Every structure is written in C-alpha cells, then in structure tokens.
KEPASE-327098 format. One record per residue (C-alpha): x, y, z. Coordinates in steps of 0.1 Angstrom, whole numbers, plus 5000, padded with zeros to 4 digits. Layout:
<pts>
XYZ;...
</pts>
This chain:
<pts>
147952595192;149052315170;151752545155;153352575189;153952205193;154652125153;157552385152;159052475187;162152625174;160752945181;160152915215;163752725222;165153045202;163553265225;164553095255;167953105242;167753455234;166253545271;169153355287;171753485270;170553835275;170453745317;173753595312;175153935298;173054135327;174453895353;177953925339;177754335342;176454375376;177454025396;173754025411;173053645415;169653725415;170053735375;170753385380;167053285388;166253475353;169153175334;167452905354;163852985345;165053035307;166252695308;163452595326;160952735302;163252565273;162852205287;159152275295;158352315257;160652035244;158551825269;155551945256;156751855222;157851525226;154351445248;151751625222;151651465187;149651665165;147451525138;150051625110;152951465132;150651135134;150151145098;153551215087;154850885106;151850675099;152450695059;155850555062;154350295080;151850185057;155050195029;156949965052;153549735054;153049775016;156949625011;156449355035;153249275019;151449315056;147349325037;146249315074;148049625085;146649805048;143149685051;142949815086;143850175076;140750175054;137550265066;135349935073;132350075063;133850115026;133549755013;134449844979;137850044987;138749755007;138249504981;140049694958;143149754978;143249394982;143049334947;145949574943;148049464963;147449094950;149049224915;151349464932;154449294947;156949584955;160149514968;161149864979;158350134987;159850494994;158150784999;159751064979;157251364989;154551395007;152051695009;149251695037;146451905038;144451875069;141152045070;140252205106;137052345095;135251975085;133451785110;134651515112;137851615108;139251535072;142651555052;144051515019;147751355013;149651374981;152151134979;155151034955;156650714960;159650544944;158550184941;160649894927;159349534924;156649424898;153849674886;150749604867;151149714828;154849794837;158449604834;159049374862;162149484884;162249814877;161650104899;158850364892;157550684906;154050634915;151450944925;148850844953;146351084965;145050954999;141451125014;141351075049;138551105079;139251115115;136650875131;136850885175;140350955175;141650715145;142350825109;141150595084;141250605047;138250685030;139350704993;142650664972;144050684939;147550644922;148650774890;151750914872;153051194893;153951554883;156751624910;156752004901;153152024913;152852134949;150352194967;150152484996;150552375029;
</pts>
C-alpha cells in the first residue's frame, strides 16, 4: 500500500490512458454518456493526487527529515539534533554533543541518501546511509575545505516518532550502493 502513496505516477498514467481512450470512443460515437468516463478518470486522478499529498509514508518523512537535520547542523542547532536521538541513549547524546562542539560546519549538503526501512521488525527500524558534502572546520582535517563524509544512521520508530539509536561517520565509498 505504501508503494501506492510513494509513487502515484502509474495511477496518473492509467487515468490519462483511460481518459484518452474514452475521449477517442466519444469522438467516434458522439454519445455524451462517454463523457462521464472522462470525468470519472479525471476525478480518479485528482483523488490519487490528494491521497499522495495527504499521506506521508515513513520513507517520505525520513527523506525530508535528514535535510532538516543537515540544516540544523549547519546552523549549529544542537538542541534539534539531540532531540532526534533516542533520549534513553545518554551516551549517544553526549557523543553527538561532543562532535557538534568540535565540528563547526558552514555548509552540510546531502549528496546521496540510501534508506532501508525494516518493516518486518517491531518496533519499526530503518538504516540510512548518507554521503554529505561538508564545508567548515572538521576535527583532524584542514580548516575551510570541503570534505565528503559518509554517515550511517540507525533509527527506530517509537510512538509514531523516528529516533536515532546509533550513528557513525567515516570516509564514504560513493560506489557502494545498497539495494532499495
């Protein structure tokens, strides 16, 4: 069912083909009853569009969440970043706070995001592998340069809220792609 909401283009195409077919039949018969089919196919297309806009799947949420977290890192908003980490994991929150104190980015752009949502697990879990282009002061690197940083983030959905339970950063391998 989430495939329906994540990629509604097949439904749009089906509605367009159906509408076009009904228009062709109407143009040959000139029977006004065929116009009801055109109206129904357009209406079905709008309903599919409305459902796509109304329903935000976990994948869509996470794909929008990571750019917001990257923006928070750019702005030095430690509170937003710490709020994303599971509050029961104090060591990870402390680690994130230390990293943010050492790390002064001027720009954080996500260049690649590979999401794997593990729907068979309860509670729901996900893994995100990101490659980020980071400009600014990085620990152990020259200042002011731009670097690629690979980040792996493990998440868990608790009470309809995604929380980070583990993360690690390393030099990325841009050619290693994970299956969707």
